[in-house]
C-alpha positions, 0 to 999 in steps of 0.5 A: 568625638575623640577616640582613645586605645584602651585595650591591646593583645595579640600573639607571639608571632612565630614561623608559619606551621610552628604551633597547631592552631587555626586562625580562631584560635589566634583571634581569641588570645589576642581579643581576650588580651585586649578585652582584658587589658581595658577591662571590657567585657565583649558584649560591651562592643558594639561593632568588629572591623578584622582584616586578613588577607589570605582567609576565606570570606568571613572568616572575621566572624569565625574568628571572633565568634570565639570571643562571644556570639552576641550579634555584632556587626562584623567586618572582613577588611583585606587591604594586603599589608595595610590591612591591620591598621585599616582595620584599626581606621575603621574602628575610629572611625565608628567612634568619632563618628558617634556610631558607636562607643566601643569596637574591637579592631582584630587583625589576624594571618595564618600564612604559609611557608616560603616567600610571600607572592606579588600580592595577597592572592599569592603568585611568583612569576611575571605571567600572575601580574597580568590580571593582579592588582600590582600589575601596574605596580610591577609593570614599572618595575619591569619597565625599569629593572626586568623581571627575575626569579626571586621574589617579586616583593623582593624585586621591586623593593630590591630595585627601589634599594638600588635607585636610591643607591645610584642617586644619594650614594646609600650603601649596602652597610646603610641598609644593613643597619637597619637589619642591626638595629631593627634585630637588636631591637627585638632580643627585648620583644617577648612577641618577636618571631626572632630573638637573636641579635645581628651584626651588620657584618652577619648581615651583609653575609647572609644569602641574597634574596634580591640584591642587594637586600639579604635574607636578614633586612627582609620581613619573614612569613607570619603567624599572629593575630593583634586587637585593639579595644578602641572606645569614645571619650564619654566611654572612657569617662564612664568606665574610669578608663582614664590611665588606659587611654591613650588617643588616637590624635589624627589618622589618614589613609591615603592610596596612590595618586600619579605621583606612583607611576609617573617618574617610573621610578620602583621607588615612587611604585612602592609608595613612598608618595603615598607614606609622604602624604599620609604623614603631611596629613596626620601632621597638619591634622594633630598641628603636630610634627617629626619634631615632636615624635618619640617613638615611630613603629614603621612599615620596614616589609624591607630595610630599603623602606624604612630608609624610604621611610624616613624621608616620607614621614620628614625624620630627614631629607631627600637621600638623607635616610642612609648617613640618618640610621647610620648616625644612631638618630633611630635607636635608643639614645638617638632623636628618636627610637624607630620599630623598638619592637623590632619592626616587621624584619624581626618582629614578624609581619602575619599581614592583616596583624601588624598594623594593629602589633604597631598600635598595641607597641605604642600603646604599651610604649606610652603607657610605660608598660614596655620593659627592656625595650620603653623608650624613656619619656615616651608621650606621642609616638606614630604608626605608619603601616604600608599595603602594596597596591597601594594603601598607606595608613599613618596614625598619631597616639598622644599620651599627655596628661591634658590631652587625656580625660580623667578617670571618672566612676561607672 
């Protein structure tokens, strides 16, 4: 049974403590918007996977109680930065498995100001990682590069950037070009945390977080929520939602294998092998490939991860990603538009919401509803969301007349 996204919604992503609101306020706003977008009532929702990292157990219930008190099952999901896409994947599985016709996936986060620690539980020093779920990943980094006082996530990705530069001649300007592109894209996104453009020179001149990454190449901590209504083909037909429906054509989640650790490379430890494997599964399941994609939202938690993900998704060969972004192939007028929302770097990164917010952006793009940031003629889209520790989720969305069910009578 096919699964379709028929409604999406999100809050603006904001710097923590910008607004006096709680996580349930965010979910009420995003969830209501998604239900209204779909034309679906909350009492039609049969299950709710709710993703978050920093709130307490059963926060998912507290949040969705703002939408209604129907007794619906709520599943609390935590998969580090891949939490939102994991919640979306559960929604798809509930529908494709035939157990539900209408599922609401929500993701949210209310974060603290300042740099994120090494995992969803925080922590900023080497001593915090002895029992951490990411201890093995940071052990790879420490063995090859040592452990410094800068934020741990910036360290491991910064060291991955250094490795890429040493192996392939990638330049600081090419890394900065990712940030410049995504900040430029976010100017047209009213949901983005940052909406100011920056040049490559301005990005290079910003404060260094961990060499070679500057502040404008790093995703910020953010508050925000996103939601998506996922339904079955029969629900689409029964309720006449064909014109709203975007098909989840294929989706895959992978976790770490020996390839993440055997090489001793930070590039592998931060998830490049996971991303590559998930993309290969999605391409095989859908019968589509990189050349069939029009628009992509990928996990640019740091500029280097966008470059690593170009290679993992097959947009270019190994080591060629710096030249790819420099060529303009991943922006408007190029071969693909990558992160038209501004990505994590500029749109923001409330961990639990990020994966669903990617799906919201791509749904708008495929419906032709993205306004000034619309990718002309977009019919096929791909989302990539990764969490250190690890999980990588790749989702292929499609909107074509032959795949979309015809609108029917209720």
